[in-house]
C-alpha positions in Angstrom: -0.2 0.0 -0.1 1.4 3.5 -1.0 1.1 5.8 1.7 1.5 9.7 1.6 3.8 11.1 4.0 1.4 13.6 6.0 4.5 14.4 8.3 5.9 16.0 5.2 2.7 17.7 4.6 2.8 19.1 7.9 6.6 20.3 7.5 5.7 22.2 4.3 2.5 23.9 5.8 4.2 24.7 9.0 7.0 26.3 6.8 4.3 28.2 4.7 2.9 29.5 7.8 6.5 30.8 9.2 7.1 32.5 5.9 3.5 34.3 5.9 4.1 35.2 9.7 7.4 36.9 8.7 5.8 39.2 6.3 5.1 42.9 7.6 1.8 44.4 7.3 2.2 46.3 4.3 2.9 42.8 2.8 -0.5 41.8 3.7 -2.0 42.0 0.3 0.6 40.0 -1.3 0.3 37.2 1.6 -3.4 37.1 0.7 -2.7 36.5 -2.9 -0.4 34.0 -2.2 -3.1 32.0 0.3 -5.6 32.3 -2.4 -3.0 30.8 -5.0 -2.5 27.8 -2.4 -6.2 27.2 -2.2 -6.5 27.3 -5.8 -3.8 24.7 -6.3 -5.2 22.5 -3.6 -8.5 22.7 -5.3 -7.1 21.3 -8.5 -4.8 18.8 -6.8 -5.5 15.1 -7.9 -8.2 13.5 -5.8 -5.8 11.0 -4.4 -3.5 13.6 -3.1 -6.3 15.5 -1.6 -7.4 12.3 0.5 -4.0 11.6 1.3 -3.8 14.9 2.9 -6.7 14.0 5.4 -5.3 13.1 8.8 -5.8 9.8 9.7 -6.4 8.6 6.1 -4.6 5.8 4.0 -5.0 5.6 0.4 -4.6 2.7 -2.2 -5.9 3.3 -5.7 -7.3 0.1 -7.3 -8.1 -0.8 -11.0 -11.5 0.3 -11.6 -14.2 -2.0 -13.0 -16.9 0.7 -13.5 -16.4 3.1 -16.3 -16.1 6.9 -15.5 -14.9 6.0 -11.8 -11.7 5.7 -9.8 -11.8 3.3 -7.1 -9.8 3.8 -3.7 -9.4 1.5 -0.7 -9.2 3.9 2.3 -8.7 3.3 6.2 -9.7 6.2 8.3 -8.4 6.2 11.8 -11.3 6.1 14.6 -11.6 6.3 18.3 -12.8 3.1 19.8 -14.7 5.4 22.1 -15.8 8.9 20.8 -16.4 10.0 24.2 -12.7 9.5 24.9 -11.1 10.5 21.7 -7.6 10.3 23.0 -7.7 6.8 23.8 -7.6 3.4 21.9 -7.8 3.8 17.9 -8.7 1.2 15.2 -8.5 1.6 11.5 -12.0 1.7 9.6 -12.0 0.4 6.1 -13.8 2.6 3.5 -14.0 1.9 -0.2 -14.3 4.9 -2.5 -15.9 5.1 -6.1 -14.9 8.3 -7.1 -16.6 10.0 -10.2 -16.2 13.8 -9.8 -16.0 16.2 -6.9 -19.0 18.1 -8.4 -21.4 15.2 -8.2 -23.2 14.2 -5.1 -21.8 11.6 -2.5 -23.7 8.6 -1.6 -22.8 7.0 1.5 -23.5 3.3 1.5 -23.5 1.8 4.9 -23.4 -2.2 4.6 -23.9 -2.7 8.2 -21.4 -5.6 8.0 -18.2 -5.9 6.2 -17.7 -3.6 3.2 -18.2 -5.5 -0.1 -14.7 -5.5 -2.0 -16.5 -5.2 -5.4 -17.2 -2.0 -7.4 -21.1 -1.7 -7.6 -23.6 1.3 -7.7 -26.3 1.2 -5.2 -29.7 2.4 -6.7 -29.4 5.8 -5.4 -25.8 6.1 -6.7 -27.0 5.1 -10.2 -30.0 7.5 -10.0 -27.9 10.7 -9.3 -24.9 9.6 -11.2 -22.6 10.5 -8.3 -19.5 9.3 -6.0 -20.2 6.5 -3.4 -18.2 5.4 -0.5 -18.9 1.8 1.1 -18.3 2.0 4.9 -17.4 -1.0 6.9 -19.4 -1.1 10.1 -17.0 -0.9 13.3 -15.9 -4.4 14.7 -16.5 -6.3 11.7 -12.9 -7.5 10.4 -10.8 -5.9 9.5 -12.3 -2.8 11.2 -12.0 -4.2 14.5 -9.8 -2.9 17.4 -7.6 -5.2 19.4 -8.0 -5.8 21.9 -11.8 -5.4 21.3 -13.9 -3.8 23.9 -17.3 -5.0 23.0 -19.4 -2.5 24.7 -18.4 0.1 22.2 -20.2 -1.8 19.6 -23.1 0.4 19.9 -25.3 2.4 17.4 -24.1 5.5 18.7 -20.5 4.5 18.1 -20.9 3.9 15.0 -23.0 6.8 13.8 -20.3 8.9 15.0 -17.6 6.9 13.1 -19.9 8.2 10.1 -20.2 11.8 11.4 -16.0 12.0 11.7 -15.5 10.5 8.1 -18.4 12.5 6.5 -16.9 15.7 8.2 -13.6 14.8 6.6 -14.6 14.1 3.4 -16.8 17.0 3.0 -13.4 19.0 2.7 -13.5 17.7 -0.8 -17.0 16.6 -1.8 -18.8 19.8 -1.0 -22.0 18.9 -2.7 -25.2 17.2 -1.5 -24.8 14.1 0.4 -27.3 10.8 0.5 -27.2 7.8 2.8 -28.2 4.5 1.8 -28.2 1.1 3.0 -30.1 -2.4 2.8 -31.4 -4.3 5.8 -28.9 -3.8 8.8 -27.1 -1.2 6.3 -30.5 0.7 6.3 -30.9 0.4 10.0 -27.4 1.9 10.4 -28.3 4.7 8.0 -31.4 5.5 10.2 -29.3 5.4 13.3 -26.5 8.0 11.7 -29.7 10.2 10.7 -31.2 10.1 14.0 -27.8 11.2 15.8 -26.6 13.4 13.2 -29.5 14.7 11.2 -27.6 17.6 9.4 -24.8 15.1 7.9 -26.8 14.1 4.8 -29.4 15.7 2.6 -31.6 12.9 2.3 -31.6 9.0 3.2 -32.9 6.0 1.1 -33.4 3.0 3.6 -34.1 -0.1 2.2 -35.6 -3.3 3.9 -34.8 -2.0 7.4 -36.5 -3.8 10.3 -37.8 -1.5 13.1 -37.9 -4.1 16.2 -38.9 -1.2 18.7 -40.9 -3.7 20.6 -38.7 -6.8 20.9 -41.2 -8.4 23.5 -44.2 -8.8 21.1 -43.1 -10.6 17.9 -46.5 -11.6 16.7 -46.1 -9.3 13.5 -43.8 -12.3 12.2 -46.4 -15.0 13.0 -49.0 -12.9 11.1 -46.7 -12.4 8.1 -45.9 -16.1 7.6 -49.7 -16.8 7.9 -50.7 -14.4 5.1 -47.5 -14.1 2.8 -48.0 -13.9 -0.8 -51.3 -14.7 -2.6 -50.9 -18.4 -2.7 -51.9 -20.3 0.0 -50.6 -23.6 -1.3 -47.2 -22.0 -1.8 -47.2 -20.9 2.0 -48.4 -24.4 3.1 -45.8 -26.0 1.0 -42.6 -24.2 2.3 -44.0 -24.9 5.8 -44.3 -28.5 4.9 -41.3 -28.9 3.4 -39.5 -27.5 6.6 -41.1 -30.0 8.6 -40.4 -33.1 6.4 -36.7 -32.1 6.3 -36.7 -31.9 10.2 -38.6 -35.4 10.2 -35.7 -36.8 8.2 -33.2 -35.4 10.9 -30.9 -38.9 11.1 -30.5 -38.7 6.9 -29.8 -34.8 7.1 -27.4 -35.1 9.8 -25.3 -37.7 7.9 -25.2 -35.4 4.9 -24.0 -32.5 7.1 -21.4 -34.3 8.8 -20.0 -35.6 5.7 -20.0 -31.8 4.3 -18.5 -30.9 7.5 -15.7 -33.4 7.3 -14.9 -32.3 3.8 -14.9 -28.6 4.0 -13.3 -28.5 7.3 -16.3 -27.0 9.2 -16.7 -27.2 13.1 -19.5 -26.5 15.7 -17.9 -25.5 19.0 -19.7 -22.2 19.2 -23.3 -24.1 19.0 -22.3 -27.4 20.5 -23.1 -30.2 17.9 -23.9 -30.5 14.0 -27.5 -31.4 15.4 -28.1 -27.8 16.6 -26.7 -26.3 13.4 -28.9 -28.4 11.5 -32.1 -27.3 13.4 -31.1 -23.8 13.3 -31.0 -24.1 9.6 -34.4 -25.8 9.3 -36.0 -23.1 11.5 -34.5 -20.4 9.0 -35.9 -22.4 6.1 -39.4 -20.7 5.8 -37.9 -17.3 6.5 -35.0 -17.8 4.0 -37.4 -18.7 1.2 -39.4 -15.4 1.4 -36.4 -13.3 2.3 -34.7 -14.5 -0.9 -37.1 -15.9 -3.4 -40.1 -14.8 -5.0 -43.5 -16.6 -4.7 -43.0 -17.7 -8.2 -40.2 -19.8 -7.0 -42.5 -22.1 -5.2 -42.9 -24.2 -8.6 -39.1 -25.0 -8.3 -39.4 -26.2 -4.7 -39.1 -30.2 -4.5 -42.3 -32.6 -3.5 -42.8 -33.5 0.1 -41.8 -37.2 -1.1 -38.4 -36.2 -2.7 -35.3 -38.3 -2.0 -33.1 -37.1 1.1 -30.3 -35.9 -1.4 -33.0 -33.4 -2.9 -34.4 -32.2 0.4 -30.9 -31.6 1.6 -30.0 -29.5 -1.4 -33.0 -27.4 -0.9 -32.3 -26.9 2.6 -28.7 -25.9 1.6 -29.8 -23.5 -1.2 -32.5 -21.8 0.8 -31.0 -21.7 4.6 -27.4 -22.5 4.0 -26.2 -25.5 6.2 -22.8 -23.8 6.6 -24.1 -20.8 8.1 -24.4 -22.1 11.6 -20.8 -23.6 11.4 -18.0 -21.7 13.3 -16.6 -20.7 10.2 -20.2 -19.4 9.0 -21.3 -17.7 12.4 -17.6 -15.9 12.9 -17.7 -12.9 10.4 -21.4 -12.1 11.9 -20.5 -12.1 15.9 -20.5 -8.3 15.7 -24.1 -8.2 14.4 -25.5 -10.7 16.7 -23.7 -8.9 19.8 -25.6 -5.9 18.8 -28.9 -7.5 18.0 -28.6 -9.0 21.8 -28.0 -5.9 23.3 -29.8 -3.1 21.6 -31.1 -4.0 18.1 -33.5 -6.7 19.4 -34.3 -9.9 17.4 -37.3 -11.9 15.7 -38.8 -14.7 17.5 -41.3 -16.3 15.3 -43.4 -19.2 16.5 -42.5 -22.4 15.0 -45.9 -24.0 15.2 -45.3 -26.2 12.1 -42.0 -27.6 13.5 -43.2 -28.9 17.0 -42.8 -31.0 18.6 -39.9 -32.2 16.6 -37.9 -29.2 17.8 -35.0 -29.7 20.3 -33.1 -26.5 20.7 -36.1 -23.9 19.7 -35.0 -21.7 23.0 -31.5 -21.4 21.5 -32.8 -19.3 18.5 -31.7 -15.9 20.0 -28.3 -13.7 19.6 -26.9 -15.1 22.8 -26.5 -18.4 21.3 -24.4 -16.9 18.4 -21.7 -15.0 20.6 -18.6 -16.6 22.2 -19.4 -16.9 25.9 -16.4 -15.1 26.9 -18.1 -11.6 25.4 -20.4 -10.4 27.9 -24.1 -9.3 26.6 -26.9 -7.7 28.5 -29.9 -6.6 26.5 -31.0 -2.6 27.1 -34.5 -3.7 27.4 -35.6 -2.0 24.0 -34.5 1.7 25.4 -32.3 2.4 22.1 -34.9 0.9 19.5 -37.7 2.9 21.1 -35.7 6.0 21.1 -35.0 5.4 17.3 -38.8 4.9 16.7 -40.0 7.7 18.4 -37.4 9.9 16.6 -38.3 8.7 13.2 -42.2 9.3 13.9 -41.5 12.6 15.3 -38.4 14.1 13.3 -37.7 12.3 10.2 -37.0 14.6 7.2 -35.9 13.9 3.6 -35.9 10.0 4.6 -37.2 7.4 2.2 -37.9 3.9 3.4 -38.7 0.8 0.9 -39.9 -2.6 1.9 -40.6 -5.7 -0.3 -44.1 -6.8 0.3 -43.2 -10.5 0.9 -39.8 -9.8 2.9 -40.2 -11.0 6.7 -38.1 -8.2 7.7 -40.7 -5.8 6.7 -43.1 -7.4 9.0 -42.0 -4.6 11.5 -41.2 -1.5 9.5 -40.4 2.1 10.1 -43.6 4.2 10.2 -43.8 8.1 9.9 -45.5 10.2 12.4 -47.1 13.6 12.5 -43.6 15.2 12.9 -42.0 13.7 10.0 -41.4 15.9 6.7 -40.7 15.3 3.2 -40.5 11.7 3.9 -42.1 8.5 2.6 -42.6 4.8 2.9 -43.1 2.5 0.1 -43.7 -1.1 -0.5 -42.8 -2.9 -3.5 -45.6 -5.7 -4.7 -44.6 -9.2 -4.4 -40.9 -8.2 -3.7 -38.4 -9.7 -1.1 -35.5 -8.6 0.7 -34.1 -6.6 -2.5 -31.8 -3.6 -2.5 -33.2 -2.3 -5.8 -36.9 -1.5 -5.1 -37.4 1.8 -6.4 -37.3 0.3 -9.7 -39.9 -2.0 -8.6 -42.5 0.4 -7.3 -45.7 1.0 -9.5 -45.1 3.7 -11.9 -46.6 6.8 -10.0 -45.0 5.9 -6.9 -41.3 5.2 -8.6 -41.7 8.6 -10.4 -42.4 10.4 -7.2 -39.6 8.5 -5.3 -37.1 9.3 -8.1 -38.1 12.9 -8.1 -37.5 13.3 -4.2 -34.2 11.7 -4.4 -33.0 14.0 -7.2 -34.4 17.0 -5.6 -32.6 15.9 -2.1 -29.4 15.5 -4.1 -30.1 19.0 -6.2 -29.7 16.9 -9.2 -31.8 17.7 -12.8 -34.8 15.5 -13.2 -34.8 12.9 -16.3 -36.8 13.9 -19.3 -39.2 10.9 -19.0 -40.5 8.1 -16.6 -38.3 5.6 -18.6 -34.8 7.4 -17.5 -35.4 6.4 -14.0 -34.6 2.8 -14.9 -31.2 2.0 -13.4 -28.5 -0.2 -14.7 -27.5 -3.3 -12.8 -23.6 -2.9 -12.4 -22.8 -5.9 -10.7 -24.3 -7.9 -8.2 -25.7 -5.6 -5.5 -24.3 -6.7 -2.1 -27.4 -5.9 -0.4 -29.0 -9.0 -2.0 -26.2 -11.2 -0.5 -27.2 -13.6 2.2 -27.4 -12.0 5.9 -28.0 -13.4 9.0 -31.7 -14.6 9.5 -31.7 -12.9 12.8 
């Protein structure tokens, strides 16, 4: 990684300051002219040099895979505890897709690891802007060592974003839009709540709002009514039950896969627990990542053991509840078990075949040496009240058939210039503006372009956005 010596920059700046200070009062106009000239040179400097001049920033340029963009892998030095900025620090990873300093900037918060691929989120494509993809604190490599897990909170993460935005606004002085999907969408909301002046608009995809973690009946109502085909709903439930009934055959295949791939089960304790967790996620996983039309491709109840195991793997992911699958998501489960809350649907269709239903909660997936205590919902109730009473320039998008949308964000009397949209028949997708009915799509795009101060397209067809690459928002995320 090529790094610019900020020490050298500091020496040069100090020297410039000494020269200016040595001037007399009569030379002030000349000094002012020199200062203006220096500012002009800085403004026209290459973007890489300007990035490297930011204190705490390291820069590496990579080969771009998107025409019209330059790609930079950045790290930004952040305090572990923003209330004690002179204490421990860590390096937070930021991926920048630079188009032009005079274009809007879209802040994409993944909520997890940042995708190591170039892509344009739907808002980025619509505003034809720059994009930074920010890795959430405590996801490797953006994790302090040693890790004080009590600092993996929504406020600390929001303040990470605030510090980064403040630094980059010295370069990108235009409009800023925040966006993210699922936990990334939640992260965008939390940042907006604590620092509402940082961005000019927020486009939030498929973000759950678990402001009442004690009442999860909304999920049960969702699974009882999702879609328009009752036969599909019934078949998905019946398949999960049939897979669970064939536990010995399924375990035989899971253990064989574990031996072949080197999977271990120390965190959960056994392959049996991992298998059962996967089955409990089967129904959720189908509706989260598939469409109702995919029901036709599901196996029959009398399919072979191999076919049913393949279906379980394709929809729920048998490797996810191994040590290797869970390890990357420990920071998420820690947050879910301390502040975010978690879904607890009732698995009526799987009883009495379940053995470990009580373990379907975040504490199960976090190593025991990491202490956790749920805050009783205080953080999420605060967020919910703020959105209802203060949301401004915020757009919430949900897929009609996405289980995460069972507990959505809602607007209240105090919200302004904001909207909630539901895309008919859609799942946990990160490109939902394009899936809205025509009238809603036109309004949503017009609002976004207005917030970003970008000229509106000439026709409705111009709002269609290209699919640059696999959208990381669509990648598999934890079912909790």
